[in-house]
Each structure stands twice: as C-alpha cells, then as structure tokens.
N, C-alpha and C positions, 0 to 999 in steps of 0.2 A: 662234853656238850658239843653238838655239831653246829657249825656256822656256815652260812653263805658268805663268801669272801669276794670283795671287789677292790681292785687296785687301780689307781691312776698314777701315772708317773710324771714328775715335775721336769725331768730331764731324760736324755736318751738311755735306753737299756741295751745291754749286750750280754748274750748267753752263747758263748762260742760253741760251735758244733764239734770241735776237736782240739787236741793239744798242739797240733802242728803250728809252728810259728807263722807259716804261710797261710793258715786258715783265717779267713776274714768274715765268714758268714755267721749269722746268729739264728738261733731257734726262733720260731714265730710265736712262742708262748713262754710263760714263766714256769720253769720246772719246779716241782714240789720240793726237790732237794735244795734249790736256791731260796725258796720261801722259808723253809725250815732253818737253813743256815743264817739268813738275814735276821729272822726273829730271834734266834738264839744269840747271835752277836749283839743285837740291841739289848737283850735282857742282861747279858754280862756287863755291858758298859753302863747301863742305867741302874740296875738293882744289885747285882752281885750277890744273889741269894741262892745258894746251891740247892736248898730244899725246894723252893718254888721252881727253880729251873728244872729239877728232876720231874716234878709233878706236871709241868707244862709240856716238856719235850721228850722225856725218856720213858714214860709209862707205856704199857703194851697197847692201849687203845688210842694213842695219839696218832692222828693222820693229817698230813699236810699235802693236799692234792695239788696237781698242776693247775695253773690259772691260764685259761684260754682267752684269746682276743674276743672282745665283746662290743665291737663297733659295728653297727648295722644302720643301713639307710632307711629301711621300711619302718614306718611308725609302729606297726604291730609287733616289732621285735625289740622294743625299747624296755621291756619289763625285765628288770635285773633279777627277779626271782626265777626266771625260766633258765634252764641249764643250757650250757654251750658244750658241744662235744665234737671230737674229730670225726670227719666223714669216714664211713667204712670203706674198705678197699673195694667193695662191690659197687660203689656209686659210679654212675656213668652219665656223661653229658655230651652234647653235640661238639664235635671237634672244631667246628667253625664258629658257631654261635652258642658257646657254652654258658652255663650258669643257671641259677634258679630264676624263674620268671618274676618272682617278687623283687628281685634285685635290679630289674630293668629300669633305668632312669632316662635313657635316650632312645626314642623310637627308631633312630637310625642304627642303633646297635642292639638288635633284639637278642633275647635269651630264649633258647628253645627248651629249657627245662632240664630237670635231672630225674633219672630213674635209677632203680636198684636191680642188680642182676642176681641176687642171692637165690631166689626161688628157682630161676632157670638153671643155675649151676648145680643146685641141689638135686634137681630132677635128672640132669645129665650124669651126675656122679652115681646116682642110684640105678638108672635105667639105660644109660648110654644113648638117650634120645636127645637129638639136637634141636628139635622143633622149638622149645621155649627160648633157645639161644638165638635162633634165626632172627627173631624180632628185635634183638639187642645189637644187631650189627650196624644198623644205619639209623640216623635220626628220622623219626616219623614226619617231621616238618619239612626238612630240606633234602633228605637222602644222604647227607654227609656221614662219614663214619662216626661212631660213638667212641669216646675216649674216657679214661678214668679221671675223676675229679678229686683233687686234694683240697684240704683246708678244714675249717671249723664252722659248724652250722648251729642254728637255733631254730626251733619250731615254736610258732606263736600259739599259745593255748587259747587266746581270745579270738583268733581269726583262723577259720578253717582253711587248710591248704597253704598257709603262708609259712614258707621256710626260706631262710636267708643264709648267705655265706658271709662270715665275718670278714671285715676289711682289716688288712694288716699293712701298716704304713712303715716302710723302712727307708733308711738313708745310709750313705757311706761317709764316714768321718775319717779324714786323713790327719795323721799326727807325725811329729818328729821324735826320734829316739833321743834319750838323755844319756850323756856320758857319766857313769857313776864316779869317775875320778874328778871331774870338774863341775858337775851339776848343771852344765850347759848343754845346748844342742850338740849332738854328735854328728859330725859330717858323714854324709852318705847313708844315713838311716832315715828312711821314710816308709811308713806303713799305713794301711787303711783298715778300718773296722766297720763292718755292717752293724747297724743299730736299729732298734725299734724307736720310732720318733716319740717325742714327748707328747703328753696329753692323750695317750692311748688309754683304753679301758680293758680290763681283764676280769674274768669271772672264774670262780672255783669254789671248792669246799675244803674246810678243815675241821678237825675235831680235837678236843683236848679232854683230859680226864676230869671227871667231877669229884673223884675221890680225893679228899684232903684239900680241895680248893673251895674257897668261898664263892658263892654265886657272883658272877661278873668279874672275877679276879683277872682272868685272861683278857677280857674286853678292856678293863682298866689299864692293864699293861700296854695294850695296843694303842689306846688313846694317849698314854704317856709317850710312847715311842713316836707317834705322829707329831705330837706337840714339840718334841725335842728334835725332830727331823733326824732320828737315829736309825731309821729303817732304810737300808741300802742293799740292793740285790744285784747279783751278776758280776760281770768282769769290768775291769777298768774303773773301779770305784774311786781310786785316788786321782783319776783324771776327770772327775765330775759326773761320771755315769752312775745310774742305779738308784737315784733318790725317788722314793715312792710314798704314797699315802694309802694306808690300808683301812678299809671299813668292814665291819662285821654286822651281820644280821642273823638272827636265829633261823636255822634251816627248817624248811617245811617237813612235814611228816613223810617218812620214806614209803616205799611200796609195801603192799601187803601180799601174803601168799595168794589170796584170791585174785588180785590184780595181775600178778605174775602168771597165774594159771590162765587168765583170760587172754593175755598176750600170746602165750604158747598156743592156745587153741586157735587164735587168729592166724598165726604163722602156719600152723599145721593145715588149717583150712585152705590157705592160699596155695600151699604145696599140693594138696590133694586136688583142688579144683584145676590147677594147671596140668596135673598128671592125667586127670580124667578127660580133659579136653583133647589129649592125644592118644587116649586109650592105654595108658601105662599103669602098671600095678606097682604099689609101693609096699616095701617089706616091713615098715615100722608103724606103730600106732600113733606116735607123736614125734615131732621134730622141734628141737630147741636151739635157736641161734645164740651163741655167746659172742658179744662184740667187745673188744678191748677198747676202753676209753682212755687208756694210758699205756705206756710201755710196760711189759711184764717180764720179770726175771724169774725163770723156773729152773730148778735144779733137781736131779734125782737123788736117790739115797747115797750115791757115791759122789755127790756134789758136782756132777757133770751137767753142763748147761743143756736145757731142752729147747728145741726150736719150735715147739708147738705144744698145745694142750693134748694130753693123751687120755685114753680110757682108763688106764691103770692109775693115773694121777687122780682122776675124778672119783674112782672107786676107793682108792687107798686113803685119800685125804678128806674127801667130802661124802663118802658113803653112797655115791651114785652108782649102783650096781647095774651091769648090763647096758650101760650107756656107750654107744658106738659112735665114733667120729666118722660121719658120712661125707663131710666136705669141709675143706679148710682153704682159706685165702689169707696168707700170712707172709711176713718178711721179718728179717732180723737186723739188728744194728749193734754196734759196740757202744757201751755206756761208759763215759769217762767223767771225772769230776775232780774237785779240789777240796781238801779239808783245811779250812782256815785255822782251826784250833791247832792242828799238828803241823801246819805249813807243809803238807805233803800231798801228792796226788792220790786220789782214791784208786783202788784196784779196778782194772777194766772188767766189765761184765758184758755178757751177751744177752740182749733183750729181744723179745717178740714185740714188734712195733705196734703202736696204737693204730686202731683202725682194722687190725686183723680180725677175721671172723671164723668161728668154728661152729659147725652144725652137728648137734647130737641127735642120733636116732634112738628112740626109746621103744622097747617091746610092748609097753603098755602106757596108757595115759598116766602122767605123774600123779601120785597120791600125795597126801599131806606131808609125808616124810620127804619125798623127793622135792616137793615145792619148797619145803623148809631148807633143804640143802642148797637148792638153787638160789634162794633168797639170801642165804648166808654167803654164798660166793659173791653175790652182788654187793652186799653190805661190807664184807670183810676184805674182799679182794683175794688175789691169788699170788703165790710166789713170795719172793723175798723183797726187802726194802720197801714194804708197804707204807711205813711211816713217812717215807720221802715221796709218796705219790705214785709209786709203781703198782701195777697189778690191778687196776680198777676195771671192772667188768659190768656190762649191761646185759641182762638176760632178756631175750626176745625184744629187741629194740624195734618199736613200730616203724622206724624208718624203712625197714626192709620190705614192708608190704603197703605202707601208706603213701610213700613218695613215688608217684607215677607221673612223671613229666611235670613235677611241681616247679 
C-alpha cells in the first residue's frame, strides 16, 4: 500500500553529507535510507517480530522515498497532499532578485520569477541554434544575468501559477568531545554540526507490501512508534538529535498512461513551437523529458557505475526501442552511509544527482506499449537501492513548460 508521509521533528536533525570527521554540513532533506533505517530500528526495539519485519521492509515492492522540506509561506502551498520535488537543473532565476514571485513577502526585496531552460537547450542540442538560449541570458525585468536555482518546490493545484520554494531552516550546534577513558569532557576537542532546526516539516511517499499484512498493520506500527517516541533518524541520535513524529495518509491515485501521453504532447508542442519560431527543423516525432526526483544509482551488466541514462539501458531494461538521448543536464556524487545493524559503513556508490534531466527523442509518437513502459519507469524507478528512495523519476514534468517567470 502506498502512503503519503509527513514528518515533523521535535528536535534537531542531522544527516551528514560525508564521513570525513571535519564535515559539518547536513543534507536539506531526510534521505529514504535514513527513514528505512529508523523505522526498521523502531520495529526491532518495539516488536521483535522477524516475520512482520520481513513483510514490512524486505519485500520487493517496499519503497521508502526521500522526505523533502515542506515549509511554505504562501497560503496556496499549505496542502499536504501536493507533492514536493527537487528543482530541475534547468531552472533559472535572476541572479540579483531571484526566487518565485509567490514567495515574495517584502516589497523592498522583489522576486523576479523562475523560468526553465530545457526547451531552449533541447533545440540547441538538436539544431545548434542559439536563438532560444539568447532569451535566457538575462532577467527580462532588470537585465541582470540569470543563474541556476537550487532547492525544493511545490506547485499549488488550487491556484494557477502559484509555485513556491520550500524554506529550509538550519543551525550550527557546537559540542565537546568525550574522553572514552574518563567519560568526561576531553581537553582540546570541540566540534560543530550543522542541523535542521526543530519543528520543520517534510513530505514524501512510502509503500509497503499488502501481501501477508492485515489492512492497517503498518499504520498501527507507526502509531505505536510515535507513542513510544521510538522513531529517531540521522546522526548524533545519542546526543538528543533525530526525534521525529511520522504521519501517514493513503496516497492519491497515480498517473494514468493517458495523462502521461498528454504531458508528452504538451512538451513536444513546446519544443516544436520554439523551433518553428526560428525556422528550425526537428528530426523526431516526439520528445520526452525524464527528470530525476531523487538520486539514482545505475550500473551496467559488468556492475560499472553509469553517469547517465543511456538508450541501451532504456531498450534493454524497459523495452523502449529507438529512444535517443538528445539532451542531458546531469551531475554525479558519491553516496555514503552507515548500517546500524552491522555497525559498519555501507559501500560507496556513485549516483546521478536529483534534478538531473534527460530528453528522449522518439521516431514516432509513443503508442500504448511505450506509454506503459514510461509509466513503469515513473512508478517503479530506475537503478539499484530503490527500496531506500533512490531512482525516482518524473516523466514529462510540467515544470519544464509551465513555469515561465512564475
């Protein structure tokens, strides 16, 4: 069963970005691997039922996604049922007065809006025409350069054109080291950790198997964990960090093949209209953007890490024949972690970062089979460690053509 997940934290949270002892920074979101580990640890301490543990956490269709910050100022963005996602790497804003217009609260600090550059870059990669990119060099309001915008956003379904950037509140906590021999403060040891402040809100999705589980069994366990205050996530838990409260709501119905097809048609029309405006010819019948909404770990048949989505992968794994990657905007990072059960670090992986975008060129409009494959990519994810929230994909995200100076 799939749930919408909301977390509020009673104390600070820390999810260190590296194993280096000098590293103090934290991720701005709750990784799915931390959510899975925290729930698993709470289940062991409260119930110690191996059969139920396996059904909840080890079955093939269990998914524990990342939880993204969900604090917004605009009233139209307070609906917890609406998704929060990382901004794509193609999002641009004014370098001097950046941000979504809906987030503006002080008239003396204007926001000149956000736009997306994917259509322009797609045409440039296909035709080597720079005209669509010329309009993306400077802010149309003040003429300052445009710069990339990072963060997490939500689009209001109830208010047209309302898009907002999630607020992330961080602080720096300084601590003294403890001498293991004496149990007292060790002289000369002082360190700091960046944390997410208490009373923050986070949004995400998770799913557990319905096979062998009675209805509501997982929700009952979560309620028990909340009551016992047994759910703790992240680093420095023995120092008082990581206490959270988790709430679950049944997820809304997912996308249908027809809806995915309409989004693909809308993006293709946007590319074609922009190309026709400059007299350029396009070689494909349809264009499909794939946006990573979480980091993705891809390996080939020889278990070598892949730094991008390839046509061979789409054909071999998902049956998308003749799909050509015509444009990509991506980056990679090392993924590190800690296994509490084994008390050992997890192996290092190389992941394609969330927000990366890949545009597929198709020789013909996607038929029912192709739409089914694309929908499977979105629902099941790509790559390895999907149970821990990796590999989440959005097919034809409307952000790429609807956000125009929002």
